[in-house]
C-alpha positions as CSV (number, residue, x, y, z in Angstrom):
1,F,26.5,15.5,-7.8
2,T,29.4,17.8,-7.9
3,G,32.3,17.1,-5.6
4,K,34.5,19.6,-3.7
5,D,36.9,19.3,-6.6
6,H,34.1,20.6,-9.0
7,Q,34.1,17.2,-10.8
8,L,30.8,15.6,-11.7
9,Y,30.1,12.2,-10.0
10,I,27.3,9.7,-10.3
11,S,26.0,8.6,-6.9
12,Y,25.9,4.9,-6.1
13,F,22.3,5.3,-5.1
14,S,21.2,6.9,-8.4
15,A,20.3,3.4,-9.6
16,Y,18.9,2.3,-6.3
17,D,15.9,0.0,-6.7
18,P,14.0,-0.6,-3.4
19,A,12.5,-3.8,-4.8
20,S,15.9,-5.4,-4.9
21,W,17.8,-3.7,-2.1
22,I,18.9,-6.9,-0.3
23,G,20.4,-8.4,-3.5
24,D,21.8,-5.1,-4.7
25,L,23.4,-3.8,-1.5
26,L,24.2,-6.9,0.6
27,Y,25.4,-9.5,-2.0
28,P,27.9,-11.0,-2.3
29,V,30.0,-8.9,0.1
30,K,27.6,-9.2,3.2
31,A,26.1,-12.6,2.4
32,D,27.6,-14.1,5.6
33,Y,25.9,-11.4,7.8
34,S,23.2,-12.8,10.0
35,L,19.7,-11.3,10.2
36,R,20.7,-9.6,13.5
37,D,23.4,-7.7,11.6
38,I,21.1,-5.7,9.4
39,V,18.1,-3.4,9.8
40,I,15.0,-4.8,8.1
41,P,12.2,-2.3,7.3
42,G,8.8,-3.7,8.5
43,A,5.1,-2.9,8.7
44,H,3.1,-3.2,11.9
45,D,-0.5,-4.4,11.5
46,A,0.4,-5.1,7.9
47,G,-2.4,-6.0,5.4
48,M,-4.6,-3.3,6.8
49,S,-4.6,-1.0,3.8
50,V,-8.2,-1.9,2.9
51,L,-11.3,-2.4,5.0
52,S,-12.9,-5.6,3.8
53,G,-15.4,-5.9,6.7
54,T,-16.0,-4.9,10.3
55,G,-16.8,-6.8,13.5
56,G,-17.1,-6.7,17.3
57,S,-19.8,-5.4,19.6
58,E,-19.4,-1.8,18.3
59,S,-18.7,-2.7,14.6
60,S,-20.9,0.2,13.5
61,S,-18.2,2.6,14.8
62,I,-15.4,1.0,12.8
63,N,-14.3,2.8,9.7
64,E,-11.2,3.3,7.6
65,C,-10.0,6.2,9.8
66,N,-9.8,4.2,13.0
67,T,-8.8,0.8,11.6
68,L,-6.5,1.1,8.6
69,T,-2.8,1.2,9.6
70,Q,-1.2,1.1,6.1
71,S,-1.7,3.1,3.0
72,L,-0.2,0.5,0.6
73,K,-1.1,-3.1,0.0
74,I,1.5,-5.7,0.8
75,E,2.3,-6.1,-2.9
76,K,3.3,-2.4,-3.2
77,Q,5.1,-2.4,0.2
78,L,7.3,-5.2,-1.1
79,R,8.2,-3.1,-4.2
80,V,9.1,-0.1,-2.0
81,G,11.5,-2.2,0.2
82,I,9.5,-3.5,3.2
83,R,10.7,-7.0,4.1
84,M,9.0,-7.8,7.4
85,F,5.3,-7.9,7.9
86,D,3.4,-8.2,11.2
87,L,0.2,-10.1,10.1
88,R,-2.7,-10.6,12.5
89,I,-5.1,-13.0,11.0
90,D,-8.5,-14.6,11.4
91,K,-11.3,-16.1,9.4
92,Y,-13.7,-13.8,7.7
93,N,-16.3,-15.1,5.2
94,G,-14.7,-18.5,5.3
95,Q,-11.2,-17.4,4.4
96,L,-8.2,-16.0,6.2
97,Y,-7.8,-12.2,6.3
98,T,-5.6,-9.8,8.1
99,K,-7.3,-8.0,11.0
100,H,-7.0,-5.0,13.3
101,S,-8.9,-5.6,16.4
102,S,-9.0,-5.1,20.2
103,S,-9.2,-8.9,20.7
104,D,-7.8,-12.0,19.1
105,C,-11.4,-13.2,18.3
106,M,-13.5,-10.6,16.6
107,E,-16.7,-11.4,18.5
108,D,-14.9,-10.7,21.8
109,A,-13.7,-7.3,20.5
110,I,-15.2,-3.9,21.0
111,G,-14.6,-3.4,17.3
112,G,-12.2,-4.2,14.5
113,G,-11.8,-4.7,10.9
114,W,-10.6,-7.2,8.3
115,G,-8.1,-6.1,5.6
116,E,-6.4,-7.9,2.8
117,S,-7.0,-11.6,2.2
118,I,-4.1,-14.0,3.1
119,N,-4.5,-15.5,-0.4
120,E,-3.8,-12.0,-2.0
121,I,-0.8,-11.4,0.4
122,L,0.8,-14.8,-0.2
123,N,0.3,-14.7,-4.0
124,A,1.9,-11.2,-4.1
125,T,4.8,-12.5,-1.9
126,K,5.3,-15.6,-4.1
127,T,5.3,-13.5,-7.3
128,F,7.7,-11.0,-5.7
129,L,10.2,-13.6,-4.5
130,G,10.0,-15.4,-7.9
131,T,11.1,-12.2,-9.6
132,N,13.6,-10.9,-7.0
133,T,15.7,-14.0,-6.4
134,K,18.1,-12.5,-3.9
135,E,15.4,-11.0,-1.6
136,F,13.7,-12.6,1.4
137,V,10.5,-11.7,3.3
138,I,9.7,-12.3,6.9
139,L,6.0,-12.9,7.6
140,N,5.2,-12.8,11.3
141,F,1.7,-14.3,12.0
142,S,0.1,-13.6,15.4
143,H,-3.1,-12.9,17.3
144,F,-4.8,-16.1,16.4
145,C,-8.3,-17.0,17.3
146,E,-8.1,-20.7,18.0
147,R,-11.9,-21.0,18.1
148,H,-12.2,-20.0,14.4
149,I,-9.3,-22.0,13.0
150,P,-6.6,-23.9,14.9
151,V,-3.0,-22.5,14.5
152,R,-1.8,-25.8,13.1
153,E,-4.4,-25.6,10.3
154,Q,-3.5,-22.0,9.7
155,A,0.2,-22.9,9.3
156,R,-0.7,-25.7,6.9
157,L,-2.9,-23.4,4.8
158,I,-0.3,-20.7,4.7
159,T,2.5,-23.1,3.7
160,D,0.3,-24.7,1.0
161,L,-0.6,-21.3,-0.4
162,L,2.9,-19.8,-0.3
163,G,4.6,-23.0,-1.5
164,K,7.1,-25.0,0.6
165,E,9.9,-23.7,-1.7
166,Y,9.4,-20.2,-0.3
167,V,9.3,-21.3,3.4
168,Y,12.6,-21.3,5.3
169,Y,12.9,-24.1,7.9
170,R,15.5,-23.4,10.6
171,Q,16.6,-26.7,12.1
172,E,18.0,-25.3,15.3
173,G,19.0,-22.0,17.0
174,R,17.6,-18.6,16.7
175,L,16.2,-17.0,13.6
176,A,18.3,-13.9,14.2
177,D,21.5,-16.1,13.7
178,T,20.4,-17.1,10.2
179,K,22.8,-16.0,7.5
180,L,21.5,-13.8,4.6
181,K,22.9,-16.3,2.1
182,D,20.7,-19.0,3.6
183,V,17.4,-17.1,3.2
184,A,18.1,-15.3,-0.1
185,G,15.5,-16.2,-2.6
């Protein structure tokens, strides 16, 4: 850009890479900031960029128009800078998938759909974190259907698929008080 002094300047953001914004913009200067000190871009009802199946009492009325909440799969959202994902999960065809539904258990719902598989999401997350070693990702799992798979079993499956080396275990206190340097990578 050209400054008021008519000199040519290169913007700091000209080399901005959304895939590595945490490492590029917050390290090492802001490594002691806590999660509460930064704004983390997130995706609500994440993993609903594809419609893998439908369910509920009115499943015939479910389609991409009324069920999909995202236009990009998690893998691409990571590359464009999203770091927090609201994942609502349930079993579909014997595996865990994201869901968008009017009830925690699909058979109790008026209607809903399943999106990306948890395997696909966790593999994409693991690959992303392996490549971008100063980044972190917050996966918020919710809306469980205990009748289909107990939460404890879901947690074990998720941890096993992602790998314990990519799971942060906070010993005490609030997650919001976690320092960036403690979750990087």
